[in-house]
Rosetta silent file (secondary structure, phi, psi, omega in degrees, C-alpha in Angstrom):
SEQUENCE: MSATIKQVELAEFVDRDTVRFVPNYPHPVSRVWATLTQPEQIRVWWVPFTTLEMCNGGRYAIETPSGNSFTGTLTEFDPPKVICSTV
SCORE:     score description
SCORE:     0.000 S_00000001
   1 L     0.000  130.530  178.003  -82.761  -33.583  -40.705 S_00000001
   2 L  -108.449  144.951  178.896  -80.309  -30.934  -41.855 S_00000001
   3 L  -101.402  142.776  176.340  -76.729  -30.628  -40.709 S_00000001
   4 L   -95.463  128.293  179.460  -75.079  -27.319  -40.016 S_00000001
   5 L  -107.435  124.592  178.782  -71.635  -26.962  -41.532 S_00000001
   6 L   -95.355  125.499  177.931  -69.282  -24.481  -39.914 S_00000001
   7 L   -89.104  129.552  179.528  -66.748  -22.914  -42.248 S_00000001
   8 L  -117.269  124.323  177.068  -63.335  -22.349  -40.674 S_00000001
   9 L   -78.415  121.520 -176.507  -60.809  -20.066  -42.322 S_00000001
  10 L   -94.201  -33.346 -175.818  -57.463  -21.838  -42.170 S_00000001
  11 E  -160.354  166.141  174.024  -55.129  -19.405  -43.880 S_00000001
  12 E  -135.223  145.442  176.051  -54.793  -16.284  -45.958 S_00000001
  13 E   -87.668  120.201  178.890  -52.400  -15.472  -48.771 S_00000001
  14 E   -77.609  -44.816  173.129  -50.443  -12.321  -47.926 S_00000001
  15 E  -153.029 -171.793 -173.691  -48.848  -12.275  -51.369 S_00000001
  16 L   -68.232  -15.312 -179.088  -47.997  -14.919  -53.953 S_00000001
  17 L  -112.417   -0.981 -172.939  -45.134  -16.272  -51.819 S_00000001
  18 E  -129.283  126.098  174.634  -46.534  -15.907  -48.292 S_00000001
  19 E  -114.703  129.121  175.614  -49.272  -17.838  -46.506 S_00000001
  20 E  -110.304  118.969  179.177  -50.327  -16.746  -43.019 S_00000001
  21 E   -82.633  136.674  179.359  -52.149  -19.417  -41.070 S_00000001
  22 L   -68.606  131.945 -172.709  -54.941  -18.221  -38.817 S_00000001
  23 L   -78.057  -10.858 -177.084  -53.886  -18.857  -35.215 S_00000001
  24 L  -109.566   98.682  178.487  -57.265  -19.900  -33.799 S_00000001
  25 L  -107.776  153.012  178.857  -58.268  -23.388  -34.858 S_00000001
  26 L   -82.850   38.388 -179.526  -60.978  -25.506  -33.238 S_00000001
  27 L  -141.591  160.269  176.591  -58.341  -28.162  -32.413 S_00000001
  28 L   -63.525  150.403  179.907  -55.508  -28.548  -29.893 S_00000001
  29 H   -53.982  -40.513 -178.085  -52.198  -26.897  -30.830 S_00000001
  30 H   -61.192  -37.553  179.628  -50.501  -30.312  -31.008 S_00000001
  31 H   -70.510  -43.061  178.541  -52.947  -31.516  -33.664 S_00000001
  32 H   -63.474  -44.946  179.794  -52.606  -28.364  -35.775 S_00000001
  33 H   -59.187  -44.645  178.684  -48.798  -28.491  -35.507 S_00000001
  34 H   -61.135  -39.392  179.398  -48.769  -32.132  -36.643 S_00000001
  35 H   -64.341  -30.840 -178.641  -50.989  -31.229  -39.608 S_00000001
  36 H   -90.079  -15.101 -172.114  -48.506  -28.528  -40.653 S_00000001
  37 H  -123.973  -12.878 -178.965  -45.283  -30.468  -40.054 S_00000001
  38 L   -98.752  118.304 -175.267  -45.813  -34.192  -40.665 S_00000001
  39 H   -50.834  -39.438 -178.608  -45.400  -35.126  -44.351 S_00000001
  40 H   -67.777  -24.093  176.574  -48.088  -37.832  -44.243 S_00000001
  41 H   -89.795  -35.535  179.129  -50.594  -35.257  -42.964 S_00000001
  42 H   -60.008  -41.065 -177.095  -49.471  -32.365  -45.198 S_00000001
  43 H   -63.811  -21.238  178.787  -50.111  -34.429  -48.315 S_00000001
  44 H   -70.586  -39.359 -174.694  -53.780  -34.824  -47.287 S_00000001
  45 H  -108.494   -9.022 -178.592  -54.524  -31.083  -47.384 S_00000001
  46 L  -138.186 -110.596 -179.649  -51.812  -29.717  -49.693 S_00000001
  47 L  -136.807  159.176  177.527  -49.080  -31.462  -51.725 S_00000001
  48 L   -73.450  140.987  172.273  -46.435  -34.105  -51.006 S_00000001
  49 E   -91.596  136.515  174.275  -42.987  -32.936  -49.976 S_00000001
  50 E   -89.201  -23.626  173.478  -40.075  -34.779  -51.564 S_00000001
  51 E  -141.047  136.279  176.193  -37.754  -33.336  -48.883 S_00000001
  52 E  -154.361  106.516  179.660  -38.752  -31.898  -45.524 S_00000001
  53 L  -110.052  103.247 -174.560  -36.218  -31.216  -42.767 S_00000001
  54 L   -83.271   85.104  176.466  -38.052  -29.730  -39.780 S_00000001
  55 L  -167.086  163.708  174.366  -35.354  -27.594  -38.135 S_00000001
  56 L   -58.235  129.359 -178.006  -33.793  -24.140  -38.438 S_00000001
  57 L    82.117    0.850 -179.385  -31.988  -24.159  -41.761 S_00000001
  58 L   -66.649  146.409  179.933  -33.866  -27.300  -42.854 S_00000001
  59 E   -94.399  154.221  171.770  -34.433  -27.825  -46.557 S_00000001
  60 E  -143.020  154.275  175.795  -37.704  -28.637  -48.276 S_00000001
  61 E  -143.476  137.102 -179.147  -38.771  -29.571  -51.774 S_00000001
  62 E  -127.405  137.952  170.385  -42.276  -29.808  -53.195 S_00000001
  63 E  -123.747  117.646 -176.331  -43.416  -31.208  -56.501 S_00000001
  64 L   -78.812  161.362  177.383  -46.984  -30.270  -57.399 S_00000001
  65 L   -58.354  -26.378  179.514  -49.368  -32.525  -59.326 S_00000001
  66 L   -82.548   -2.070  176.608  -48.987  -30.170  -62.307 S_00000001
  67 L    97.135   -0.133  176.359  -45.227  -30.804  -62.352 S_00000001
  68 L   -76.496  144.139  178.462  -44.004  -27.542  -60.809 S_00000001
  69 E  -118.871  141.975  177.396  -41.153  -27.848  -58.313 S_00000001
  70 E  -134.652  138.553  175.079  -40.355  -25.560  -55.395 S_00000001
  71 E  -131.668  157.234  178.898  -37.429  -25.678  -53.003 S_00000001
  72 E  -170.969 -174.260 -178.995  -36.531  -23.570  -50.017 S_00000001
  73 E  -131.565  140.399  175.224  -35.061  -23.378  -46.560 S_00000001
  74 E   -77.263  115.673 -177.788  -36.758  -23.029  -43.194 S_00000001
  75 E   -88.895  -20.065  176.691  -35.469  -19.712  -41.874 S_00000001
  76 E  -149.769  132.272 -178.822  -37.255  -19.984  -38.542 S_00000001
  77 E  -144.264  107.395 -177.269  -38.577  -23.071  -36.792 S_00000001
  78 E  -134.687   82.955 -178.309  -39.938  -22.768  -33.252 S_00000001
  79 L   -59.793  144.339   -7.128  -42.326  -25.635  -32.413 S_00000001
  80 L  -100.810   43.371 -174.159  -45.221  -25.484  -31.962 S_00000001
  81 L  -123.478  -33.840 -169.317  -45.697  -21.882  -33.074 S_00000001
  82 E  -131.191  131.410  168.739  -43.485  -20.715  -35.934 S_00000001
  83 E  -136.054  117.735  175.664  -42.438  -22.013  -39.356 S_00000001
  84 E  -126.390  147.988 -178.599  -40.903  -19.494  -41.774 S_00000001
  85 E  -149.535  165.392  170.040  -39.188  -20.254  -45.034 S_00000001
  86 L  -101.462  159.100  176.426  -37.662  -18.942  -48.213 S_00000001
  87 L  -116.547    0.000    0.000  -38.808  -20.052  -51.632 S_00000001
């Protein structure tokens, strides 16, 4: 018996600092939003945040497994549709 695997495109890189997430996922909006905003879920598919303040003007900090650090501010936060930030 063979299983069919469906590939779903989750995001595209616009440039080296911008990721645009594809808006049509095969899951409810609430589940996708939680995956993008809850630190315990983000670490499963990306990297752990050392700081994550989910609000307009909220700060974030990421430390990658290779030791690189990134910090920024959420410039727009409109649940459950928009998260924009500076790096």
